[in-house]
ZAMARGU-4260 file (C-alpha; in steps of 0.2 Angstrom, whole numbers, plus 5000, padded with zeros to 4 digits):
<rodrens>
0) 4058/5280/5020 | 4057/5261/5020 | 4073/5251/5021 | 4077/5243/5004 | 4074/5224/5003
5) 4087/5212/4997 | 4077/5201/4985 | 4083/5185/4976 | 4074/5179/4961 | 4075/5160/4956
10) 4070/5150/4941 | 4076/5136/4929 | 4082/5149/4917 | 4084/5168/4913 | 4087/5179/4898
15) 4092/5177/4884 | 4082/5161/4886 | 4065/5166/4878 | 4049/5162/4888 | 4035/5170/4898
20) 4042/5167/4915 | 4059/5172/4910 | 4052/5189/4904 | 4042/5191/4920 | 4058/5187/4930
25) 4068/5200/4920 | 4055/5213/4922 | 4053/5211/4941 | 4072/5212/4943 | 4073/5228/4933
30) 4059/5236/4942 | 4064/5231/4960 | 4082/5238/4956 | 4075/5254/4949 | 4065/5256/4964
35) 4080/5255/4975 | 4080/5237/4981 | 4095/5225/4980 | 4092/5211/4967 | 4100/5195/4964
40) 4095/5182/4951 | 4099/5163/4951 | 4095/5152/4937 | 4101/5136/4928 | 4101/5141/4910
45) 4104/5158/4902 | 4118/5171/4904 | 4124/5186/4914 | 4113/5197/4904 | 4115/5213/4913
50) 4127/5223/4924 | 4114/5231/4934 | 4113/5217/4947 | 4121/5200/4950 | 4115/5186/4939
55) 4122/5168/4944 | 4120/5153/4932 | 4121/5136/4940 | 4118/5123/4926 | 4112/5110/4939
60) 4097/5121/4943 | 4091/5120/4925 | 4076/5110/4918 | 4086/5101/4904 | 4102/5097/4914
65) 4107/5079/4909 | 4111/5074/4927 | 4095/5080/4934 | 4085/5071/4919 | 4094/5055/4923
70) 4090/5056/4942 | 4072/5059/4938 | 4071/5044/4926 | 4078/5034/4941 | 4064/5041/4952
75) 4050/5036/4940 | 4057/5018/4942 | 4056/5019/4961 | 4074/5023/4965 | 4071/5038/4976
80) 4088/5037/4983 | 4096/5045/4968 | 4089/5061/4973 | 4100/5063/4988 | 4116/5069/4980
85) 4109/5082/4968 | 4098/5088/4982 | 4112/5091/4994 | 4122/5099/4980 | 4109/5111/4975
90) 4105/5115/4994 | 4123/5121/4996 | 4121/5132/4981 | 4105/5139/4987 | 4112/5142/5005
95) 4128/5151/4998 | 4117/5162/4986 | 4104/5167/4998 | 4116/5173/5012 | 4110/5191/5016
100) 4094/5190/5006 | 4078/5195/5014 | 4066/5186/5002 | 4067/5173/4988 | 4054/5174/4974
105) 4054/5156/4966 | 4045/5156/4950 | 4037/5139/4946 | 4051/5128/4953 | 4040/5122/4968
110) 4026/5116/4958 | 4033/5110/4941 | 4041/5093/4939 | 4057/5099/4929 | 4070/5098/4943
115) 4064/5089/4958 | 4081/5091/4968 | 4079/5110/4966 | 4061/5108/4973 | 4067/5098/4988
120) 4082/5109/4991 | 4071/5125/4991 | 4059/5117/5004 | 4074/5112/5015 | 4080/5130/5014
125) 4063/5136/5020 | 4065/5125/5035 | 4081/5135/5041 | 4078/5148/5055 | 4091/5160/5048
130) 4087/5159/5030 | 4077/5171/5019 | 4058/5171/5017 | 4053/5160/5003 | 4039/5165/4991
135) 4032/5153/4978 | 4027/5163/4963 | 4016/5150/4954 | 4012/5152/4936 | 4006/5134/4931
140) 4005/5116/4937 | 4005/5099/4928 | 3990/5094/4939 | 3979/5106/4930 | 3980/5095/4914
145) 3965/5083/4911 | 3976/5068/4912 | 3993/5072/4921 | 4007/5059/4919 | 4003/5044/4931
150) 4020/5045/4940 | 4015/5063/4947 | 4002/5054/4958 | 4015/5045/4968 | 4030/5048/4979
155) 4042/5058/4978 | 4032/5069/4965 | 4017/5072/4977 | 4028/5084/4986 | 4024/5096/4971
160) 4006/5097/4978 | 4010/5098/4997 | 4011/5115/5004 | 4026/5119/5016 | 4021/5129/5032
165) 4036/5141/5030 | 4033/5145/5011 | 4021/5159/5006 | 4011/5155/4990 | 4007/5167/4977
170) 3999/5165/4960 | 3995/5177/4946 | 3977/5178/4943 | 3960/5174/4951 | 3957/5160/4939
175) 3974/5152/4943 | 3970/5154/4962 | 3954/5144/4960 | 3964/5130/4951 | 3978/5130/4964
180) 3965/5129/4979 | 3957/5115/4970 | 3973/5104/4967 | 3984/5111/4981 | 3973/5112/4997
185) 3978/5117/5014 | 3986/5133/5011 | 3981/5151/5007 | 3985/5158/4990 | 3988/5176/4987
190) 3985/5184/4970 | 3998/5196/4964 | 3996/5199/4946 | 4011/5199/4933 | 4013/5215/4925
195) 4022/5224/4911 | 4037/5236/4912 | 4034/5251/4900 | 4051/5257/4902 | 4058/5241/4894
200) 4044/5238/4882 | 4045/5256/4875 | 4064/5258/4878 | 4060/5274/4887 | 4074/5287/4889
205) 4080/5290/4907 | 4072/5308/4908 | 4056/5301/4902 | 4056/5288/4916 | 4060/5301/4929
210) 4046/5313/4923 | 4033/5298/4923 | 4038/5294/4941 | 4038/5312/4947 | 4021/5316/4939
215) 4013/5299/4943 | 4009/5296/4925 | 4006/5277/4926 | 3992/5278/4939 | 3982/5293/4931
220) 3965/5291/4924 | 3970/5300/4908 | 3987/5308/4901 | 3985/5321/4888 | 4000/5328/4878
225) 4001/5343/4868 | 4018/5346/4859 | 4015/5365/4855 | 4026/5380/4858 | 4019/5393/4870
230) 4012/5406/4859 | 3995/5414/4857 | 3992/5405/4840 | 3992/5388/4849 | 3977/5393/4859
235) 3983/5385/4875 | 3971/5393/4886 | 3958/5383/4878 | 3968/5367/4882 | 3969/5373/4901
240) 3950/5375/4902 | 3947/5358/4893 | 3958/5350/4906 | 3948/5358/4919 | 3932/5351/4912
245) 3939/5334/4911 | 3944/5335/4930 | 3927/5342/4934 | 3920/5326/4927 | 3929/5316/4940
250) 3945/5311/4931 | 3962/5311/4938 | 3969/5320/4922 | 3987/5325/4918 | 3990/5337/4904
255) 4008/5339/4898 | 4013/5354/4887 | 4030/5351/4880 | 4034/5366/4869 | 4046/5380/4874
260) 4044/5399/4873 | 4056/5413/4870 | 4059/5421/4887 | 4067/5437/4879 | 4051/5440/4868
265) 4039/5451/4878 | 4022/5444/4871 | 4028/5426/4874 | 4032/5430/4892 | 4016/5439/4895
270) 4006/5424/4887 | 4016/5411/4897 | 4011/5421/4913 | 3993/5422/4908 | 3993/5403/4906
275) 4001/5401/4923 | 3988/5413/4930 | 3974/5402/4923 | 3982/5386/4929 | 3984/5392/4947
280) 3967/5401/4947 | 3958/5385/4942 | 3967/5374/4954 | 3976/5364/4941 | 3994/5364/4947
285) 3993/5345/4950 | 3985/5342/4933 | 3996/5352/4921 | 4014/5351/4918 | 4022/5365/4907
290) 4039/5358/4903 | 4046/5374/4897 | 4052/5378/4914 | 4050/5361/4922 | 4064/5355/4934
295) 4066/5338/4941 | 4065/5336/4960 | 4084/5337/4961 | 4084/5354/4952 | 4090/5348/4935
300) 4081/5356/4921 | 4072/5346/4908 | 4077/5348/4890 | 4065/5339/4879 | 4071/5331/4863
305) 4063/5321/4849 | 4066/5304/4859 | 4058/5312/4874 | 4043/5318/4864 | 4041/5301/4856
310) 4041/5293/4874 | 4027/5305/4879 | 4017/5300/4865 | 4019/5281/4870 | 4014/5285/4888
315) 3999/5296/4884 | 3981/5292/4881 | 3977/5307/4870 | 3985/5320/4859 | 3976/5337/4861
320) 3979/5351/4848 | 3969/5367/4851 | 3978/5378/4838 | 3969/5393/4829 | 3979/5391/4814
325) 3992/5379/4807 | 4001/5376/4790 | 4001/5357/4793 | 3997/5344/4806 | 4013/5334/4809
330) 4008/5330/4827 | 3993/5321/4820 | 4004/5311/4809 | 4015/5306/4823 | 4001/5301/4834
335) 3993/5291/4820 | 4010/5281/4818 | 4007/5274/4836 | 3988/5273/4836 | 3987/5287/4849
340) 3969/5295/4849 | 3968/5313/4844 | 3957/5327/4848 | 3960/5344/4839 | 3952/5360/4833
345) 3942/5359/4817 | 3955/5370/4807 | 3959/5367/4788 | 3976/5359/4791 | 3970/5347/4804
350) 3955/5342/4794 | 3966/5339/4779 | 3976/5325/4788 | 3965/5320/4802 | 3953/5304/4800
355) 3944/5296/4814 | 3949/5309/4826 | 3939/5320/4838 | 3936/5337/4830 | 3929/5352/4839
360) 3925/5370/4835 | 3935/5384/4842 | 3919/5392/4848 | 3912/5377/4858 | 3912/5379/4877
365) 3927/5370/4885 | 3916/5359/4896 | 3907/5353/4880 | 3923/5349/4872 | 3929/5339/4887
370) 3913/5329/4887 | 3915/5325/4868 | 3933/5320/4871 | 3928/5308/4885 | 3914/5300/4874
375) 3927/5298/4860 | 3939/5289/4871 | 3925/5278/4878 | 3922/5272/4861 | 3940/5268/4858
380) 3944/5250/4863 | 3962/5253/4861 | 3962/5267/4874 | 3952/5258/4887 | 3964/5243/4886
385) 3979/5254/4886 | 3973/5264/4902 | 3968/5247/4910 | 3986/5241/4907 | 3994/5257/4913
390) 3984/5259/4928 | 3983/5241/4934 | 3997/5231/4927 | 4012/5242/4926 | 4026/5234/4937
395) 4029/5251/4946 | 4011/5252/4951 | 4009/5234/4956 | 4025/5234/4966 | 4021/5250/4975
400) 4003/5245/4979 | 4004/5226/4981 | 4020/5217/4979 | 4032/5226/4990 | 4020/5229/5005
405) 4017/5210/5004 | 4035/5206/5004 | 4039/5218/5018 | 4024/5210/5028 | 4030/5192/5027
410) 4048/5197/5030 | 4042/5206/5046 | 4032/5192/5052 | 4047/5180/5050 | 4058/5192/5059
415) 4068/5194/5044 | 4066/5213/5040 | 4082/5221/5032 | 4094/5228/5044
</rodrens>
């Protein structure tokens, strides 16, 4: 197992200050911490908004600090000497904060003109042989404007455009990379996309997060949920064969069956064993999770509750209901509340409440139903965007595939791997 990294994240401000970069900083920190890494935040404005990791507020690092604003006004008049004292002060803060860190991720502060002493201090820190690796995570630049302020085209502001040989430059999209390469020549820019954290966005329960990680839900092609008890009336064997059909079509599908069954009732036990037989016989062990007997990797039994079921709906691509008979269709209403696509058997109760869903007859071949479901999802713009986000822009996925390997690589190249 890889040794955890010690990561510092730096910006002008942090929550509860509201802004896009502040949200990215907060999400990055939370995900790094959940993945077992040590995290520390340093900002000029904001509050100690969490107890999960250290948050340090130093007002002199802010973009609206009155002392810094005064110094920068002096610089615009040609008095560059006024930079020395605040730069030295901030450098001491950075050195103290960064002791023991492997990597600093600096959001925007190396390219924006809001605190030039902070920019200069961080560049000085990057010169030190025993300091952490510095990553500039660049979101924007004033030089992208049609007519940037004239003072930015002279010293000392031009340092905002000059690459530092010891700093690693990251930006958030291919379009931003083209702009930075145009206005900031002479260095390599790596694209690492910003992401979203569904755990925070959906306020997911701890058990939901654990299950999502153990079943690799975020990187699947398709996640299908069925909140049905394990009884013959629910016709779950059809669900199993539909999932097999989706898998045969080349999709990495996960089917989550949430309902319980009575282990003391003979028919229920026999039916559950028959389902298990089909799952094993069809080679779907990695594609179907029956939560009635699911245990986490540490041996703890999962006990689904209403919050957990809601979380599954939020993380899924499709509600599948294959019942032979129902008195009502409550799961369809629940799915409708969160705009979750629905595929269900064409029985009276479902037809009564279902609109715009994918109906199928119970006598249709499972492979035909699977094909119809995939066509239905292909026509759903919300589904395509949802899966695009979940597979390509969830922080857990981005960190595992791109961000953490990059951070480890540059730390290793600088002989600053964690001890």
